[in-house]
C-alpha positions in Angstrom: 13.7 -72.0 12.0 13.9 -73.5 8.5 11.9 -74.9 5.6 12.0 -78.2 3.8 12.8 -76.3 0.5 16.3 -75.8 2.0 17.0 -79.5 1.2 16.8 -78.7 -2.5 19.5 -76.1 -2.2 21.7 -78.4 -0.2 21.4 -81.1 -2.9 22.2 -78.6 -5.7 25.3 -77.3 -3.9 26.6 -80.7 -2.6 25.5 -83.0 -5.4 24.1 -85.3 -2.8 20.6 -85.8 -1.5 20.5 -85.0 2.2 19.0 -87.7 4.4 16.8 -86.1 7.0 14.2 -86.9 9.7 11.5 -84.5 10.8 12.0 -84.9 14.6 11.7 -82.6 17.6 15.0 -82.8 19.5 13.0 -83.0 22.8 10.9 -86.0 21.5 11.5 -89.6 22.5 11.5 -90.6 18.8 15.0 -89.1 18.5 16.1 -92.5 19.8 14.7 -94.1 16.7 17.1 -92.1 14.6 20.1 -93.4 16.5 18.6 -96.9 16.2 18.4 -96.6 12.4 21.6 -94.8 11.5 25.3 -95.6 12.2 26.2 -92.3 13.8 29.9 -91.5 14.5 29.6 -87.9 15.6 26.9 -85.3 16.2 26.9 -81.6 15.3 24.3 -80.0 17.5 22.5 -77.0 16.0 19.0 -77.5 17.3 18.6 -74.6 19.7 16.6 -71.4 19.6 19.0 -68.4 19.3 17.2 -65.0 19.4 18.2 -62.9 22.4 15.1 -60.7 22.2 12.7 -63.7 22.0 14.5 -65.4 24.9 13.8 -62.3 27.1 10.1 -62.4 26.1 9.7 -66.2 26.4 12.5 -67.7 28.6 10.6 -70.9 29.3 10.6 -71.8 25.6 14.4 -71.5 25.5 15.0 -73.5 28.7 12.7 -76.3 27.5 14.3 -76.6 24.0 17.9 -75.6 24.5 18.4 -77.5 27.8 15.8 -80.2 27.6 16.7 -81.0 24.0 20.4 -81.2 24.9 19.6 -83.7 27.7 17.5 -85.9 25.4 20.2 -85.8 22.7 23.1 -86.7 25.1 21.0 -89.4 26.6 20.6 -91.0 23.1 24.3 -90.6 22.4 25.2 -92.4 25.6 22.7 -95.2 25.0 24.0 -95.8 21.5 27.7 -95.2 22.3 28.2 -92.1 20.2 31.0 -90.3 21.8 31.8 -87.1 19.8 29.8 -83.9 19.8 30.5 -80.5 18.2 28.3 -78.1 20.1 27.0 -74.8 18.7 27.8 -72.3 21.4 28.1 -68.6 21.5 30.2 -65.7 22.6 27.3 -64.7 24.8 28.7 -66.9 27.5 31.3 -64.2 28.1 28.6 -61.9 29.2 28.8 -58.1 29.0 32.6 -58.0 28.8 34.4 -54.7 28.7 37.6 -55.9 27.1 38.2 -57.3 23.6 39.6 -59.2 21.8 38.5 -62.0 24.2 40.0 -65.5 24.3 38.8 -68.8 25.6 40.4 -68.5 29.0 37.9 -65.8 29.9 35.5 -67.3 32.4 31.8 -67.8 31.6 30.1 -64.8 33.0 26.6 -64.2 34.3 24.4 -64.0 31.2 22.4 -61.0 30.3 19.6 -62.9 28.5 17.9 -66.3 29.0 19.4 -67.4 25.6 22.9 -66.7 27.1 21.9 -68.7 30.2 21.0 -71.7 28.1 24.4 -71.7 26.4 26.3 -71.4 29.8 24.3 -74.2 31.3 24.7 -76.4 28.1 28.5 -76.0 28.2 28.6 -76.8 31.9 26.5 -80.0 31.3 28.7 -81.0 28.4 31.9 -80.3 30.4 30.6 -82.5 33.2 29.5 -85.3 30.9 32.9 -85.2 29.1 34.9 -85.2 32.4 32.9 -87.9 34.1 31.9 -90.1 31.1 32.8 -91.2 27.6 31.6 -88.0 25.8 34.1 -85.9 23.9 32.9 -82.4 23.2 34.2 -79.5 21.1 32.2 -76.3 21.9 32.4 -73.7 19.1 31.7 -70.2 20.4 30.2 -68.3 17.5 30.5 -64.6 17.4 28.0 -63.2 14.8 27.3 -65.4 11.8 25.9 -63.6 8.8 25.7 -63.9 5.0 24.6 -66.8 2.9 26.0 -69.4 0.5 27.5 -67.6 -2.5 25.3 -69.5 -4.9 22.2 -67.9 -3.3 20.7 -71.3 -2.9 20.6 -71.4 0.9 20.6 -68.8 3.6 18.9 -67.5 6.7 15.2 -67.9 7.0 13.9 -65.9 9.9 10.3 -66.4 11.0 8.2 -63.2 11.2 10.1 -60.0 12.1 13.9 -60.8 12.1 15.7 -60.3 15.4 19.2 -60.3 13.9 20.7 -57.2 12.1 21.5 -58.5 8.6 18.2 -60.1 7.7 16.5 -56.9 8.9 18.8 -54.9 6.7 18.1 -57.0 3.6 14.4 -57.1 4.2 14.4 -53.3 4.5 16.3 -53.0 1.2 13.8 -55.4 -0.4 10.9 -53.3 0.7 9.5 -55.9 3.2 10.3 -53.7 6.1 9.5 -49.9 6.1 12.5 -48.9 8.2 15.6 -50.3 9.8 15.9 -49.6 13.6 19.4 -49.0 15.0 19.1 -50.1 18.6 21.3 -47.9 20.8 23.3 -44.9 19.7 24.8 -44.0 23.0 27.2 -46.9 23.6 30.8 -46.2 24.5 32.0 -46.9 21.0 33.4 -44.6 18.3 30.0 -44.1 16.6 27.7 -45.0 19.5 26.4 -48.3 18.1 27.2 -51.8 19.2 30.3 -53.5 18.0 30.3 -57.1 17.0 32.6 -59.6 15.3 30.7 -60.6 12.2 31.7 -63.9 10.6 30.6 -65.3 7.2 28.5 -68.4 7.6 30.6 -70.3 5.0 33.7 -69.7 7.1 31.7 -70.9 10.1 30.6 -74.1 8.3 34.2 -74.9 7.4 35.2 -74.7 11.1 32.8 -77.5 11.9 34.5 -79.8 9.4 37.9 -78.9 11.0 36.4 -79.6 14.4 35.3 -83.1 13.4 38.8 -83.8 12.1 40.3 -82.6 15.4 38.6 -85.3 17.4 41.2 -87.8 16.1 44.0 -86.0 17.9 42.1 -84.1 20.6 44.0 -84.6 23.9 41.2 -83.5 26.2 37.6 -84.7 26.4 36.3 -81.1 26.4 37.6 -78.1 24.5 36.4 -74.7 23.4 37.2 -72.6 20.4 36.2 -69.0 19.4 34.9 -68.6 15.9 35.2 -65.0 14.7 37.3 -62.9 12.4 39.2 -61.2 15.2 37.8 -57.8 14.1 35.0 -55.7 15.4 32.5 -53.8 13.3 29.8 -51.5 14.6 26.2 -51.7 13.5 26.5 -48.5 11.6 29.6 -49.8 9.8 27.7 -52.9 8.7 24.8 -50.7 7.4 27.2 -48.5 5.5 28.9 -51.6 4.0 25.6 -53.0 2.8 24.6 -49.7 1.2 28.0 -49.6 -0.6 27.8 -53.2 -2.0 24.1 -53.0 -2.9 23.9 -49.4 -4.1 20.7 -49.0 -2.0 20.1 -46.3 0.6 18.3 -47.7 3.5 15.5 -46.0 5.4 16.7 -46.1 9.0 15.9 -44.6 12.4 17.7 -44.5 15.7 16.0 -46.3 18.6 16.6 -47.1 22.3 18.8 -49.9 23.4 17.4 -53.4 23.5 17.4 -55.6 26.6 20.1 -58.3 26.5 22.4 -56.6 24.0 26.2 -56.5 24.8 28.0 -53.2 24.1 31.0 -54.5 22.2 32.8 -57.9 21.7 35.1 -59.5 19.2 37.2 -62.6 19.2 40.7 -63.7 19.8 40.7 -66.6 17.4 44.3 -67.6 17.6 43.5 -70.9 19.3 41.3 -72.0 16.4 44.1 -71.0 14.0 46.7 -73.0 15.9 44.8 -76.2 16.8 42.0 -76.5 14.2 44.1 -74.9 11.4 41.1 -72.7 10.7 40.7 -68.9 10.2 38.1 -66.8 8.6 38.7 -65.9 4.9 35.7 -63.8 3.9 35.3 -60.2 4.8 32.4 -57.9 5.5 31.8 -57.0 1.8 31.3 -60.7 1.0 29.0 -61.1 3.9 26.8 -58.3 2.7 26.9 -59.3 -0.9 25.9 -62.9 -0.2 23.1 -61.9 2.2 21.7 -59.5 -0.4 21.9 -62.1 -3.2 20.0 -64.6 -0.9 17.3 -61.9 -0.1 16.9 -61.1 -3.8 16.4 -64.8 -4.5 13.8 -65.1 -1.8 12.0 -62.0 -3.0 11.8 -63.3 -6.6 10.3 -66.7 -5.5 
């Protein structure tokens, strides 16, 4: 879910014009991209990621997230591109009852079709890596939020946001009448879900570290958690946003949503040790940058 205008922001931030192709990852024309470009490694982001939408339309998620991955890895094999950084998710741990959680925790039965696609994708990549030439680093994101500090690029949800922070910022901007807090009876200190929120800039830096790691990577398949190692409840995030923005949000308590995990946060010691990466930005910076991005969008 993006817009071509993002390319202008990327150019302003990086000082370079991004080369891009408008191709559906499921389409056979993806092969033409590999034919034209000398590709050394792939970072695979092209998946749908909204838990709620996946519950409503699971086939859409299976077709794109699984079908697209198979098309992409087929092209990589054909053109002898061996290295992939895969965009995975902590959702593969399922509705775990213990945190922090490390990479040794088994993949657990998913509670949403989105989660199912991430589990299947990791299993496919693990098999292709074990029985072929592919080398894969699977980065299990916890909850990416925020925007680039410049306010030039950020999240662009289509329609009604399914993620917490865009819904917060759109409510603050007057686009949404009310922020719904889904579930107030969880077994947590304040009754709302607990998540490990990570700034998207920290997340981006981890991908660069992952590409560097391919040079010394001893295995053909490896997994890293990307989180801060701290859990914050939904109500804590709302309170933090109100503090940094100075805006009191109109909010209401609502029933739990299907597919939502009660609480989860990362043990990120493996990424610290092997990737030499750790999150540097806190919840205040996440909320500040998200609000700066929303204000820019509202002023356009």
